[in-house]
N, C-alpha and C positions, 0 to 999 in steps of 0.2 A: 895521028897514029898513037894509040895508047898502048904502051909496052908495060907489062906487069913484071916487075922484078921479084922473084921469090928469094928474099934475102933475110938477114937477121932482123931487120926493122919490121918486115911484114910478120914474121913468126912471133916476135915479141908483142906486136899489136894483137894477134890472134890469141896468144896466151893471156893477155890482160882481159880480153873479151870473154874467154872461157872461164877465167877466174871469177868474173862478175856474174856468171850464169849458174843456174841450179844444176845443169847437166854436167858442168865441168869440162865442156868441150865446145869447140866452135868450128863450123864448116865454112869454107870459102869456095864458092862455086866458080869453076873455071870454064863452064860451058859458054858458048856464044849467045844462047838464048834458051828459053824453056822448051823450045821445039827440037833441040838437039837430040839425036837418037843415041847418044852415049852419055855416060856420067863421068865427069872429071872434077875432082875437088881436092883441096887441101883440108885436112882435118887436124886441128890442134886439140890434143887430148891431155888432160891433167890427171895425176894419180887420184884414184877414187871415182873416176867416171864409171858409170855402169852402161856397158854396151850389151844389150840383150843377146842371148844366143839366137842366131838366125842363120839362114841359108839363102842363096840366090839360085833358084831352081834352074833358070834358063841361061845363066851366064857365069863365067869365071870372074874373079875379081883380082885385079893386080893391085898390090899394096907395096909401096916403097916408103921406107922410113928415112925422112930427110934429116931428122934431129931427134935425139932422145933415145929411149930404150923402152920396149914393150914386148909383150908376147901375144901371138895369135894362138888361141887355144881351140883345138878341134875336138869334136864329139861324134860318137856313133850311137845309133839307136840300140836300145837294149830292152829286155823284158823285165829287168830289175826295177822295182818301183821305189827303191831308196836311192834315187839319183836326181839329177836336175831335170827340169822339164822345159820344153819350148812349145810355143803355140803357133800354128798357121791356120788362120780362119777359125773353124770350130774344132780342129784336130789338136790334140795334145800329144806330144812325143816325149817318151822317157829316153834320156841320153846319159851317156857316161863319157868322161874325158878319155881320149885315145892318143893325143899328141899335142905337143907345144913347140912352137917355133919362135925363138927369141930374135927380134929385129933390133939391132943395135949397131949403127954405122961405125962407131968407134971400135967395135969388136970385129968388124968386117962382114956382118950379115945385114944386107940393105933392104931386101924385099922378098916377097913371096907371091906366087900365083895360087890363089885359093880356087880349087876346082869347083865347077858348077855343082850345086847340090850338097856341098860340104857344110855341115853344121859348124859354126865357129863363133867366137867372140874375142874380145881384146882385154888384156890385163896391162895396165899402164904403170910402169915403175918410176918414171920421171917425166917431166914435161916433154911431150913428144909431138912431132908433126909428121903425118903421113900423107902421101899422095895416093889417091884411090881412083881406079878407073874400072868401069863396068859397061857392058853393052846395054842398050835399051834406055828408054826415058826413065826419069826418076819416078819411083813408086814407093810410098812409105811402107816400112816393115810392119807386119802384123804379127808380132811375136812377143814372147814373155819369158822372163828368166825366173 
């Protein structure tokens, strides 16, 4: 029986791997196999990582901050063309920021449930590790910031 301990040693290993990568983040897959019908992972994020604005049309996303401090930034569609954009397939969406939720366990805010279809991204303030869970098999994002 292989038991995975989610502890300081694992998080430090993920931070070292993230620091050695161009994206400044490292995902650790917690699924049993690629055939799992859910997504479960740890995501170690360093300040400066760029997470594109995206949404999950068919599922909510549970995000729990295990360590560190970050913000989940929410956007809504707008007609204003002096805003940020996101892409899904061939469609480009104009978006404006509408809300931020700070996840910082030391301050007492541990997690958030991102509603299905909500445009969002992440701003990382210090080395942070989140647990993410979503319905459905993994599918790469097709989006742009």
